[in-house]
C-alpha positions in Angstrom: -16.9 -3.9 4.7 -18.6 -4.8 8.5 -15.7 -7.5 8.7 -13.1 -4.8 8.1 -14.8 -2.0 10.5 -14.5 -5.1 13.3 -11.3 -5.5 12.6 -10.2 -2.0 12.1 -11.9 -1.7 16.2 -9.7 -4.6 17.3 -6.5 -3.1 15.8 -7.4 0.0 17.7 -7.8 -1.3 20.8 -4.1 -3.3 20.1 -5.9 -6.7 20.2 -4.2 -7.6 17.0 -1.5 -10.0 17.5 1.5 -10.1 15.1 3.2 -13.2 14.2 6.7 -12.0 13.2 8.8 -14.3 11.4 11.6 -13.9 8.5 10.3 -12.9 5.3 11.1 -12.5 1.9 9.4 -9.3 0.8 10.3 -9.6 -3.0 8.2 -12.8 -2.9 5.2 -11.3 -0.9 5.5 -8.5 -3.7 5.6 -11.0 -6.6 2.6 -12.9 -5.2 0.6 -9.6 -5.0 1.8 -8.7 -8.5 0.5 -11.8 -9.9 -2.8 -11.2 -8.2 -3.2 -7.8 -10.0 -1.9 -8.7 -13.5 -4.7 -10.0 -15.0 -7.3 -7.3 -14.0 -4.8 -4.4 -14.9 -4.3 -5.7 -18.1 -8.0 -6.0 -18.6 -7.9 -2.1 -18.3 -5.3 -2.3 -21.0 -2.9 -1.0 -18.0 0.6 -2.3 -17.0 1.8 -3.5 -14.1 5.9 -3.2 -13.7 8.4 -4.3 -11.0 12.0 -2.7 -10.6 13.1 -4.9 -7.5 16.3 -3.5 -7.4 16.8 -4.5 -3.3 20.0 -6.8 -3.1 18.7 -7.6 1.0 14.9 -8.8 1.2 14.4 -10.5 4.3 12.5 -8.5 7.0 10.9 -9.6 10.3 7.1 -9.1 9.7 3.6 -11.0 9.9 3.0 -12.4 6.6 -1.0 -12.0 6.6 -0.4 -7.9 7.5 2.6 -7.2 5.3 0.9 -8.9 2.0 -2.3 -6.8 3.3 -0.4 -3.6 3.3 1.0 -4.4 -0.2 -2.2 -5.6 -1.7 -3.8 -2.7 -0.3 -1.8 -0.1 -1.9 -1.8 -2.1 -5.1 -5.6 -2.0 -5.3 -6.1 1.7 -4.5 -3.3 2.3 -7.7 -5.6 0.5 -9.6 -9.0 1.5 -8.4 -8.0 5.3 -8.3 -6.2 4.7 -11.5 -7.4 6.5 -15.0 -8.6 4.0 -18.0 -5.4 2.6 -18.6 -3.7 2.3 -15.5 0.0 2.2 -15.1 1.4 0.8 -11.9 5.2 0.4 -10.8 6.6 -1.1 -7.8 10.1 -0.6 -7.0 12.4 -1.8 -4.1 15.8 -0.5 -3.0 17.7 -0.9 0.1 18.2 2.6 2.0 20.9 1.9 4.7 19.4 -0.7 6.9 16.1 -0.3 5.4 14.2 -1.9 2.4 12.3 1.1 0.8 9.2 0.0 -1.1 7.7 2.8 -3.6 4.3 1.9 -5.7 3.4 4.5 -8.4 0.5 5.2 -10.6 -1.0 7.3 -13.2 -4.3 7.8 -10.9 -6.4 10.9 -10.2 -4.1 12.2 -7.5 -4.7 13.4 -4.3 -4.6 17.5 -3.7 -2.0 18.8 -1.3 -4.5 19.8 1.1 -6.1 16.2 1.2 -2.7 14.3 1.8 -2.4 14.9 5.8 -5.9 13.2 6.1 -5.6 10.0 3.7 -4.3 7.7 7.0 -7.1 8.9 9.3 -9.6 6.3 9.9 -12.7 6.6 7.6 -11.0 9.5 5.6 -12.2 9.6 2.0 -11.1 12.2 -0.5 -13.6 14.2 -1.9 -14.2 13.6 -5.7 -16.9 15.3 -6.6 -20.6 14.3 -5.7 -20.2 10.8 -5.3 -17.7 8.3 -4.7 -17.1 5.8 -7.6 -14.9 3.9 -5.6 -16.5 1.8 -2.9 -15.3 1.7 0.5 -15.1 3.1 4.5 -11.8 5.0 4.1 -10.2 2.1 6.2 -7.8 1.0 3.9 -4.9 3.6 4.2 -5.4 3.7 7.9 -4.6 0.1 8.2 -2.0 0.2 5.8 -0.6 2.9 8.2 -1.2 1.3 11.5 0.5 -1.9 10.3 3.5 -0.2 8.9 3.9 1.4 12.1 3.4 -1.8 13.7 6.1 -3.3 11.4 8.5 -0.3 13.0 8.4 1.3 9.6 7.5 4.7 8.0 4.7 5.4 5.3 4.5 8.6 2.9 3.2 9.6 0.0 3.7 12.0 -2.8 1.2 13.0 -5.2 0.1 15.4 -7.9 -3.6 16.1 -8.8 -5.0 14.1 -12.0 -1.2 13.0 -12.6 -0.9 10.3 -10.0 0.7 8.8 -6.6 4.1 7.6 -4.9 3.2 5.7 -1.8 6.8 5.0 -0.2 7.1 2.4 2.7 10.2 1.9 4.6 11.0 -1.1 6.7 13.5 -2.3 8.4 16.1 -5.2 7.1 16.3 -8.3 9.5 19.4 -7.8 11.7 22.4 -9.8 10.1 
């Protein structure tokens, strides 16, 4: 956790340098899915994919793009009910790839959505946080999506789940 705080401090100071290269976002997603398949199945959950994008090459930093997808899948698993149902979908919208990670988790109150991407933000869920963390994951995700010239948004319904929507520019042809 201390390492994460130090990395965020570097990110805030603009010290983090990204190594951009051509990446196949579907390959990265499949790698992340393989990581989460077993833990989700151990909870009698299901992780599905709808990789519908016909163009999948972006310019990005493989470490940070992988971390973006990993963080969102990890949150979907951690904040889901007993039997998580998580889906990751891609599609091409104009010159962008849209990635939607949906879950059947605890959801986020509408008034809290505007804060979830802030540094050290934790959504209040009773007297204790049953999920450990410093509230840095989504802050990092947003910073990295922006550094890749993308956007991230969320829609959520309390007690029903959330949809995290990332849009990243496709590599110019």
